[in-house]
C-alpha positions in Angstrom: -111.8 -25.7 194.8 -113.4 -23.5 192.5 -110.8 -20.9 192.9 -108.0 -23.4 192.5 -109.5 -24.5 189.2 -109.9 -20.9 188.1 -106.3 -20.2 188.8 -105.2 -23.3 186.9 -107.4 -22.3 184.0 -106.0 -18.8 184.1 -102.4 -20.2 184.1 -103.2 -22.5 181.1 -104.5 -19.5 179.2 -101.5 -17.4 180.1 -99.3 -20.3 179.1 -101.1 -20.5 175.8 -100.7 -16.8 175.1 -97.0 -17.0 175.8 -96.7 -20.0 173.5 -98.7 -18.1 170.9 -96.5 -15.2 171.2 -93.4 -17.3 171.0 -94.8 -19.1 168.0 -95.7 -15.7 166.4 -92.2 -14.5 167.0 -90.8 -17.5 165.4 -93.1 -17.1 162.4 -92.3 -13.4 162.2 -88.6 -14.1 162.3 -88.9 -16.6 159.5 -91.0 -14.2 157.5 -88.6 -11.4 158.1 -85.8 -13.7 157.1 -87.6 -14.5 153.9 -88.3 -10.8 153.3 -84.7 -9.9 154.1 -83.4 -12.6 151.8 -85.8 -11.4 149.0 -84.6 -7.8 149.6 -81.0 -8.8 149.2 -81.8 -10.5 145.9 -83.7 -7.5 144.6 -80.8 -5.3 145.6 -78.4 -7.5 143.7 -80.7 -7.4 140.7 -81.0 -3.6 141.0 -77.2 -3.3 141.0 -76.9 -5.6 138.0 -79.6 -3.6 136.2 -77.8 -0.4 137.1 -74.5 -1.7 135.6 -76.3 -2.8 132.5 -77.9 0.7 132.3 -74.6 2.4 132.8 -73.0 0.2 130.0 -76.0 1.1 127.8 -75.5 4.8 128.5 -71.8 4.6 127.7 -72.6 2.8 124.5 -75.2 5.4 123.7 -72.7 8.2 124.4 -70.1 6.6 122.2 -72.6 6.0 119.4 -74.0 9.5 119.8 -70.5 11.0 119.5 -69.9 9.0 116.3 -73.2 9.8 114.9 -72.7 13.4 115.8 -69.4 13.5 114.0 -70.9 12.0 110.8 -73.9 14.3 111.0 -71.6 17.3 111.6 -69.5 16.5 108.6 -72.6 16.0 106.4 -74.1 19.2 107.6 -70.9 21.1 107.1 -70.6 19.9 103.5 -74.2 20.6 102.9 -74.0 23.9 104.6 -71.0 25.0 102.5 -72.7 23.8 99.3 -76.0 25.4 100.2 -74.2 28.5 101.5 -72.4 29.0 98.2 -75.5 28.4 96.2 -77.6 30.5 98.5 -75.2 33.4 98.4 -75.0 33.4 94.6 -78.8 33.1 94.2 -79.5 35.5 97.0 -77.3 38.2 95.6 -78.9 38.0 92.2 -82.4 37.8 93.4 -81.8 40.4 96.1 -80.8 43.0 93.6 -83.9 42.3 91.4 -86.5 42.4 94.2 -85.9 46.1 95.0 -86.8 48.0 98.1 -90.1 46.1 98.5 -88.3 43.2 100.2 -86.9 45.2 103.1 -89.9 44.5 105.3 -89.8 40.8 104.4 -86.1 40.6 105.3 -86.8 42.2 108.7 -89.7 39.7 109.3 -87.4 36.9 108.4 -84.8 38.1 110.9 -87.5 38.3 113.6 -88.7 34.8 112.8 -85.1 33.6 113.1 -84.7 35.2 116.5 -88.0 33.7 117.7 -87.0 30.2 116.5 -83.6 30.7 118.3 -85.4 31.6 121.5 -87.7 28.5 121.2 -84.7 26.3 120.6 -82.9 27.7 123.6 -86.0 27.0 125.8 -86.0 23.4 124.5 -82.4 23.0 125.4 -83.1 24.3 128.9 -85.9 21.8 129.4 -83.7 19.0 128.1 -81.1 19.8 130.7 -83.7 19.4 133.6 -84.7 15.8 132.7 -84.0 12.9 135.1 -80.8 10.9 135.4 -82.5 7.9 133.8 -82.7 9.8 130.4 -79.0 10.8 130.5 -78.0 8.8 127.5 -80.9 10.0 125.3 -80.4 13.6 126.4 -76.7 13.5 125.6 -77.2 12.0 122.1 -80.2 14.1 121.2 -78.9 17.2 123.0 -75.7 17.1 121.1 -77.5 16.5 117.8 -79.8 19.3 118.6 -76.9 21.6 119.4 -75.1 20.8 116.2 -78.3 21.4 114.2 -78.8 24.6 116.0 -75.2 25.6 115.3 -75.7 24.9 111.6 -79.0 26.7 111.6 -77.4 29.7 113.2 -74.5 29.7 110.8 -77.0 29.7 107.9 -79.0 32.4 109.5 -75.9 34.6 110.0 -74.7 34.0 106.4 -78.2 35.0 105.2 -78.1 38.1 107.4 -74.7 39.1 106.1 -75.8 38.6 102.5 -79.0 40.5 103.1 -76.9 43.4 104.6 -74.6 43.3 101.5 -77.6 43.3 99.2 -79.1 46.2 101.1 -75.8 48.1 101.0 -75.5 47.4 97.2 -79.0 48.7 96.6 -78.2 51.8 98.7 -75.0 52.4 96.6 -76.9 52.0 93.4 -79.6 54.4 94.6 -76.8 56.7 95.7 -75.1 56.5 92.3 -78.3 57.2 90.5 -79.0 60.1 92.8 -75.6 61.6 92.2 -76.1 61.2 88.4 -79.5 63.0 88.8 -77.8 65.7 90.8 -75.1 66.2 88.2 -77.7 66.1 85.5 -80.0 68.5 87.4 -77.3 71.1 87.8 -76.2 71.0 84.2 -79.8 70.7 83.0 -80.7 73.7 85.2 -78.3 75.9 83.3 -78.4 74.1 79.9 -76.6 70.8 79.6 -75.7 71.1 75.9 -76.5 74.5 74.6 -74.6 77.4 73.0 -72.2 77.7 75.8 -71.0 74.1 75.6 -70.6 74.3 71.8 -68.6 77.5 71.9 -66.6 76.4 74.9 -65.5 73.1 73.4 -64.7 74.7 70.1 -62.5 77.4 71.7 -60.6 74.7 73.6 -60.3 72.4 70.6 -58.7 75.1 68.3 -55.4 75.2 70.1 -55.2 71.4 69.8 -54.6 72.0 66.1 -51.3 73.6 66.8 -50.5 71.2 69.7 -50.2 68.4 67.1 -47.8 70.6 65.1 -45.5 71.1 68.1 -45.5 67.4 69.0 -44.4 66.3 65.5 -42.5 69.4 64.6 -39.1 67.8 64.7 -39.9 65.5 61.8 -39.4 68.7 59.7 -37.3 71.1 61.8 -34.8 68.3 62.5 -35.1 66.6 59.1 -31.8 65.1 57.8 -31.3 65.8 54.1 -28.8 63.9 51.9 -25.3 65.1 52.6 -21.7 64.3 52.0 -18.3 65.7 53.1 -17.1 69.0 51.7 -14.1 68.3 49.5 -10.6 69.6 50.1 -10.9 71.9 47.1 -14.1 73.3 48.6 -13.0 73.6 52.3 -16.0 75.7 53.4 -19.3 73.9 53.4 -21.4 74.8 50.4 -25.2 74.8 50.5 -26.1 73.6 47.0 -28.0 70.6 45.6 -25.0 68.8 43.9 -21.3 69.1 43.1 -19.4 68.3 40.0 -19.6 64.5 39.5 -15.9 64.1 38.6 -14.9 65.9 41.8 -17.2 63.6 43.9 -15.8 60.5 42.3 -12.1 61.4 43.0 -12.8 62.9 46.5 -15.4 60.6 48.2 -15.7 56.8 48.6 -19.0 55.2 47.5 -21.4 53.5 49.9 -24.5 51.7 48.5 -24.1 53.5 45.2 -24.0 57.0 46.9 -21.2 59.2 48.0 -20.2 58.4 51.6 -21.8 60.7 54.2 -19.2 60.8 56.9 -15.8 60.1 55.2 -13.7 61.3 52.3 -10.4 60.3 50.7 -7.2 61.6 52.2 -5.0 63.1 49.5 -1.9 65.2 49.4 -2.0 68.7 48.2 -1.7 69.1 44.4 -2.6 65.5 43.8 -5.3 66.4 41.3 -3.2 69.1 39.5 -0.3 66.7 39.2 -2.6 63.9 38.0 -1.1 61.5 40.6 -4.3 59.8 41.9 -3.8 56.6 43.7 -5.9 53.4 43.3 -9.2 53.8 45.2 -8.7 50.7 47.2 -5.4 51.9 48.4 -6.5 55.4 49.3 -6.9 56.3 53.0 -10.1 57.9 54.3 -10.6 60.6 56.9 -13.6 62.2 58.7 -15.2 65.3 57.2 -12.8 67.9 58.4 -14.2 70.8 56.3 -17.9 70.3 57.0 -20.7 68.9 54.9 -22.6 69.7 51.8 -26.4 69.3 52.2 -29.1 68.6 49.5 -31.7 71.4 49.8 -34.3 69.9 47.5 -36.5 68.8 50.4 -35.4 70.9 53.4 -33.9 74.3 53.0 -32.6 74.6 56.5 -33.0 72.5 59.6 -31.3 72.2 63.0 -29.4 69.3 61.5 -27.9 71.5 58.8 -27.4 74.5 61.0 -25.5 72.7 63.7 -24.2 69.7 61.7 -26.1 67.0 63.7 -24.8 64.2 61.4 -22.3 61.4 61.6 -20.7 61.3 65.0 -23.3 63.9 66.2 -26.4 62.3 64.8 -27.5 61.0 68.2 -28.1 64.6 69.3 -31.1 64.8 67.0 -32.8 61.9 68.9 -31.6 63.5 72.2 -33.4 66.7 71.3 -36.7 64.9 70.9 -36.2 63.0 74.1 -35.5 66.3 75.9 -38.8 67.7 74.6 -40.7 64.6 75.8 -38.9 65.0 79.2 -40.4 68.5 79.4 -43.8 67.0 78.6 -43.2 64.6 81.5 -42.3 67.2 84.0 -45.2 69.3 82.9 -47.6 66.4 83.5 -46.3 66.0 87.1 -46.2 69.7 87.9 -49.4 71.1 86.2 -51.5 68.0 87.2 -51.1 68.7 90.9 -51.3 72.5 90.5 -54.6 72.4 88.6 -56.2 70.3 91.3 -55.1 72.8 93.8 -55.6 76.2 92.0 -58.1 75.3 89.3 -58.2 74.3 85.6 -58.6 77.7 84.1 -55.6 79.6 85.6 -53.2 76.8 84.8 -54.5 76.6 81.2 -54.0 80.3 80.7 -50.5 80.1 82.1 -49.6 77.2 79.8 -50.9 79.0 76.7 -48.6 82.0 77.5 -45.7 79.8 78.4 -45.9 77.9 75.1 -46.3 81.0 73.0 -43.2 82.7 74.6 -40.8 79.7 74.6 -42.0 78.5 71.2 -41.3 81.8 69.7 -37.9 82.2 71.4 -36.9 78.7 70.1 -36.8 80.1 66.6 -34.0 82.5 67.6 -31.9 79.9 69.5 -28.2 80.8 69.0 -27.0 77.3 69.6 -28.1 73.7 70.1 -28.0 73.9 74.0 -30.4 76.9 74.1 -32.6 75.2 71.6 -32.9 72.1 73.8 -33.7 74.1 77.0 -36.4 76.1 75.2 -37.9 72.9 73.8 -38.0 71.4 77.3 -40.0 74.3 78.7 -42.3 74.2 75.6 -42.9 70.5 76.3 -43.9 71.4 79.9 -46.7 73.7 78.7 -47.9 71.0 76.3 -49.0 68.7 79.1 -50.7 71.5 81.0 -52.8 72.5 78.0 -53.8 68.9 77.1 -54.8 67.9 80.7 -56.7 71.0 81.6 -58.4 71.3 78.2 -59.7 67.8 78.5 -60.9 68.3 82.1 -62.8 71.5 81.3 -64.6 69.9 78.4 -65.5 66.8 80.4 -66.7 68.7 83.5 -68.9 71.1 81.5 -70.7 68.5 79.4 -73.2 65.7 80.2 -72.2 62.1 80.4 -73.8 60.9 77.1 -72.1 63.6 74.9 -68.5 63.0 76.2 -67.5 60.4 73.6 -68.5 62.9 70.9 -66.5 65.7 72.5 -63.5 63.4 73.0 -63.7 62.6 69.3 -63.9 66.3 68.5 -60.7 66.9 70.3 -59.2 63.9 68.6 -60.2 65.2 65.2 -58.7 68.6 66.0 -55.4 66.9 66.8 -55.7 64.9 63.6 -56.4 68.0 61.6 -53.3 69.6 63.2 -51.2 66.8 61.7 -52.6 67.6 58.2 -52.0 71.3 58.9 -48.4 70.5 59.8 -47.8 68.7 56.5 -49.0 71.8 54.6 -47.1 74.3 56.7 -43.9 72.3 56.5 -44.2 72.1 52.8 -44.7 75.9 52.6 -42.1 76.9 55.2 -39.0 74.8 54.6 -36.7 76.9 56.8 -37.1 75.6 60.4 -37.0 79.2 61.9 -40.0 80.2 59.9 -41.9 77.0 60.7 -41.2 77.3 64.4 -42.6 80.8 64.4 -45.7 79.9 62.4 -46.8 77.1 64.9 -45.9 79.2 68.1 -47.3 82.7 67.5 -51.0 81.7 67.4 -50.8 80.8 71.1 -50.7 84.5 72.0 -54.2 84.7 70.4 -55.3 81.6 72.3 -54.1 83.2 75.6 -56.1 86.3 74.9 -59.5 84.8 74.2 -59.1 82.1 76.9 -59.8 84.8 79.5 -63.4 84.4 78.6 -63.4 80.7 79.6 -65.3 79.7 82.7 -63.7 77.8 85.5 -65.1 74.3 86.1 -68.2 74.5 88.3 -67.6 71.0 89.5 -64.1 71.9 90.7 -65.3 75.1 92.4 -68.0 73.1 94.2 -65.7 70.4 95.4 -63.2 73.1 96.4 -65.8 74.7 98.6 -66.0 77.9 96.4 -69.7 78.0 96.1 -70.0 81.7 95.4 -67.7 81.5 92.4 -69.5 78.4 91.2 -72.8 80.3 91.3 -71.3 83.1 89.3 -70.0 80.8 86.6 -73.2 78.8 86.4 -75.2 82.1 86.0 -72.9 83.0 83.0 -73.7 79.6 81.5 -77.4 79.9 82.1 -77.4 83.4 80.5 -75.6 82.2 77.4 -77.8 79.2 77.1 -80.9 81.5 77.4 -82.0 80.0 80.8 -82.7 83.4 82.4 -85.2 81.8 84.8 -82.7 79.3 86.0 -80.1 82.1 86.7 -82.5 83.7 89.1 -82.8 80.5 91.2 -79.1 79.7 91.4 -77.6 80.4 94.8 -75.3 78.7 97.3 -78.2 77.0 99.1 -79.3 75.4 95.8 -75.8 74.0 95.3 -75.6 72.8 98.8 -78.9 70.9 98.5 -77.8 69.3 95.3 -74.2 68.4 96.2 -74.5 68.0 100.0 -72.8 64.6 100.2 -70.0 65.8 97.9 -69.3 68.9 99.9 -69.2 66.9 103.1 -66.6 64.6 101.6 -64.3 67.4 100.5 -63.0 68.2 103.9 -59.9 65.9 103.6 -57.1 66.8 101.3 -55.7 64.4 98.7 -52.2 63.5 97.6 -50.4 61.4 95.0 -50.4 58.5 97.4 -54.2 58.4 97.3 -53.9 57.0 93.8 -52.5 53.7 95.2 -53.9 53.8 98.7 -57.0 51.7 98.2 -57.3 48.4 96.2 -59.5 49.7 93.4 -57.6 52.9 92.9 -54.3 51.0 93.0 -55.6 48.6 90.2 -56.9 51.5 88.1 -53.7 53.5 88.5 -51.3 50.7 87.7 -53.3 49.5 84.6 -54.0 52.9 83.2 -50.3 53.9 83.6 -49.1 50.9 81.7 -51.7 51.5 78.9 -50.6 55.1 78.6 -46.9 54.1 78.5 -47.4 51.5 75.8 -49.7 53.6 73.7 -47.3 56.6 73.7 -44.2 54.4 73.3 -45.5 52.7 70.2 -47.1 55.9 68.8 -44.0 58.1 68.9 -41.7 55.3 67.9 -43.8 55.0 64.7 -44.6 58.6 63.8 -41.3 60.4 64.7 -39.2 58.7 62.1 -41.0 59.2 58.9 -37.9 59.4 56.8 -37.2 55.7 57.2 -40.3 54.8 55.2 -38.8 56.5 52.1 -40.7 58.5 49.6 -42.1 62.0 50.0 -42.1 62.9 53.7 -44.8 65.5 53.3 -47.1 63.0 51.7 -46.4 60.4 54.4 -47.3 62.9 57.1 -50.5 63.6 55.2 -51.4 59.9 55.2 -50.5 59.5 58.9 -52.8 62.4 59.7 -55.7 61.4 57.5 -56.0 57.9 58.8 -57.0 59.2 62.2 -60.4 60.4 60.9 -61.9 56.9 60.1 -60.0 55.4 63.0 -61.5 57.9 65.5 -64.9 57.8 63.9 -65.0 54.0 64.4 -63.7 54.4 68.0 -66.5 56.9 68.8 -69.0 54.3 67.7 -67.5 51.5 69.8 -66.9 53.8 72.8 -70.6 54.9 72.7 -72.4 51.6 71.9 -70.0 48.9 73.2 -67.8 50.5 75.8 -64.5 52.1 76.7 -62.7 49.0 77.8 -63.4 47.0 74.6 -62.3 49.9 72.4 -59.1 50.3 74.3 -58.1 46.7 74.4 -58.9 46.0 70.7 -57.2 49.1 69.4 -54.0 48.4 71.2 -53.9 44.7 70.2 -54.4 45.5 66.5 -51.8 48.2 66.6 -49.2 45.8 68.1 -50.0 43.1 65.5 -49.6 45.6 62.5 -46.2 46.8 63.9 -45.0 43.2 64.3 -46.2 42.4 60.7 -43.8 45.0 59.3 -40.9 42.9 60.5 -41.7 40.3 57.9 -42.2 42.7 55.0 -39.1 43.2 52.8 -37.4 46.6 52.9 -37.9 47.1 49.1 -41.7 46.9 49.4 -42.0 50.5 50.7 -45.6 51.0 49.7 -46.8 47.9 51.6 -44.7 48.8 54.6 -46.1 52.3 54.6 -49.7 51.1 54.3 -49.3 48.7 57.2 -47.7 51.4 59.3 -50.5 53.8 58.5 -53.1 51.3 59.6 -51.1 50.7 62.9 -50.9 54.4 63.4 -54.7 54.7 63.0 -55.2 52.0 65.7 -52.9 53.9 68.0 -54.8 57.1 67.3 -58.1 55.4 68.2 -56.4 54.2 71.4 -55.4 57.8 72.3 -58.9 59.0 71.5 -60.3 56.5 74.0 -57.7 56.8 76.7 -58.0 60.5 77.2 -61.8 60.2 77.8 -61.4 56.9 79.7 -58.8 58.3 82.2 -61.0 61.3 83.0 -63.9 59.0 83.8 -62.0 56.5 85.9 -60.6 58.9 88.4 -62.8 60.8 90.9 -63.0 64.6 90.8 -60.7 65.0 93.8 -58.0 63.1 92.0 -58.8 63.6 88.4 -56.1 66.0 87.5 -53.5 64.2 89.7 -54.4 60.9 88.0 -54.2 62.4 84.6 -50.9 64.0 85.5 -49.6 60.6 86.5 -51.0 59.0 83.4 -49.4 61.6 81.2 -46.2 61.1 83.1 -46.1 57.5 82.0 -47.0 58.4 78.5 -44.1 60.9 78.3 -41.7 58.3 79.7 -42.8 56.2 76.8 -42.1 59.1 74.5 -38.7 59.5 76.0 -37.8 55.9 75.7 -39.0 55.5 72.1 -36.1 57.4 70.4 -33.6 55.4 72.4 -35.2 52.1 71.3 -35.0 53.4 67.7 -31.2 53.6 68.0 -31.0 49.9 68.6 -31.9 49.3 65.0 -28.3 50.1 64.0 -27.3 46.8 65.7 -30.4 44.6 65.2 -32.6 45.9 62.4 -35.9 44.2 63.5 -35.5 44.9 67.3 -37.3 48.3 67.4 -40.4 47.0 65.6 -40.4 43.9 67.9 -40.4 46.1 71.0 -42.8 48.7 69.6 -45.3 45.8 68.7 -45.1 43.8 71.9 -45.8 46.7 74.2 -49.3 47.6 72.9 -50.3 43.9 72.8 -49.5 43.4 76.4 -51.2 46.7 77.4 -54.3 45.6 75.5 -54.5 42.6 77.8 -54.0 44.8 80.8 -56.8 47.2 79.7 -59.3 44.3 80.1 -58.8 44.6 83.9 -60.1 48.2 84.0 -63.8 48.9 85.0 -66.2 50.0 82.4 -67.5 53.6 82.6 -70.0 53.8 79.7 -73.2 55.7 80.8 -71.8 56.0 84.4 -71.7 59.5 86.0 -68.4 61.1 87.0 -67.5 60.1 90.6 -66.5 62.7 93.1 -64.6 60.8 95.9 -62.3 57.8 96.4 -65.0 56.2 98.5 -67.4 56.3 95.5 -64.8 54.6 93.3 -64.4 51.8 95.9 -68.1 51.4 96.3 -68.6 51.2 92.5 -66.1 48.3 92.4 -67.9 46.5 95.3 -71.2 47.0 93.6 -69.8 45.5 90.4 -68.6 42.4 92.1 -72.0 42.1 93.9 -73.8 42.5 90.6 -71.9 39.6 89.0 -72.9 37.1 91.6 -76.1 38.6 93.1 -78.6 36.4 91.3 -78.3 33.4 93.5 -78.7 35.1 96.9 -82.4 34.2 97.1 -81.4 30.5 96.9 -79.7 30.8 100.2 -82.7 32.6 101.8 -85.1 29.9 100.5 -82.8 27.0 101.6 -82.2 28.5 105.0 -85.9 28.8 106.0 -86.8 25.1 105.7 -83.7 24.2 107.7 -84.8 26.5 110.5 -88.3 25.0 110.5 -86.9 21.5 110.7 -84.7 22.4 113.6 -87.7 24.0 115.4 -89.8 20.9 115.0 
């Protein structure tokens, strides 16, 4: 019984456990269902939240791109504005600060590099953030990238400007160093002692006679009053006047004077038979039997000797053009030769050439030989002028060059006065030609004493000869101690950079190969052309002013003294460019003013013309010095040769323009006046050379131009440096 009850009790307990387990399973299933249902809801909510997040990210991206574009545009405009202002301020301030800011600039560059590295690290950390920050990373990352870009751009601009400033300072220091080198060498042997005084004087003396040769044809080719020889006097008679009755019945009257190129055609015996026809019905004919010349002013000229009147009158102007063509060829030929073989040997040769051909011209058997000899004489004129100026410039210090240029100008002016006196004394053209040519034999003899340019010898690599010449100068200037220390090593140490730059040869193309040299060459050539064109158009036709030709020549020569004195003051204290531009403009205006002055007011016309001639003389005084200073040593003679070439082209064209006055009376003065006004404007584009040492190479000329442009806008460079630093800090933060 007991066991049976135990088994029943055990069965009930087992049944209870099974029921409990079943009930537990039911409850667990219900709980799992509830949990599963809750999980599916949360999943749906998660998906909805993800969609909302993705939409937010897309909106963020879109807004970030728009904001980025707006910020980019603002920063570009601000960067351009600040960049321009910064460059201007930085350049100006950079040149003022001096070498002391070099370390600060290096420190600034290092700070910029460190900030760049920090910003790079920040960008790397930003890329490693979780996907949940994608929208913010894209917006902020792009913003940071744009700011970084702008910051880098400003940093690069600042670095470039700093490099330019550093280069400018180096060039300024280099220019000052070269000036000190040049001054040291001249100062070592005596920069302005007895040698320079004697040297410049000996070179200036021949300039007296050079002026005589240039304007000689005003007197050797003077055209006296003349008329046809009459039929009763078939051979030309050289007398002052003929019988008045014979002139009346033999020659027509033009402007109250006997006709110069025609006479009445009459049958033989018409005067003996008393059968003279009415003057209006009488036929005229050319001067078949020659001309009769008035000898009260000129006793004998090439015009009277070879009858260069009437149909042959253009040969007179052609003779002057041929002479100017010789000057042109000489400028081209001797300019290059002197750069290659030296100044002194070419100068000596030109002295001898002018002396020989000038003397032979006086014995010319005919007009053709005369023109050939004048052509060769003109060639030597250019060689003497160019090499004389170069030797004076290269043996004297910078500050005294304007005075020396004025001395040469005064010598040329004095030569014009001397010509007036010599022409008055020697009225036969043969004698006058000899008087102005023979002294060049003397000039040739004493010029053997002249020293070659030490500057040219150094740049040509002939250091031993340069030492020899410098020792002569030191000895004459009583610098015996300096002569003992002069040697090739001394010159190499002083002119090391110049010697290194002389390894390459130069050519005529180098005058236009680089931008600055091209601008200088084109402007200076036009200035030379216009100055010469107007000058010779004005001074080579003195007979048109009327009055005493010898007195007019005296006035034209004397006006150069005050004109060149004033030009020396303006060249020294104001500048070469100002003097050149103002002198040319005033000359052009005075020539144009003569168009409106009546022909019968000869005194006023002559006065205005004399003033214009003085302005052109001042222009010539400046341009000779200015050209020598604008070109570097390696191209100085070539450049002066090209400049003289343009001047001689102007001298060749001037007589041809004068001939247009036969058709339009005011046209020559209109052309002569317009040319210098235009060239005065062109002269404003040339660089100033006042108190600037002579440059040696083309590279130095280009660097001087770059330094000038940097100087004009260097005062705002610091503004960029100051503006760029706060921007960098802001980006870093």
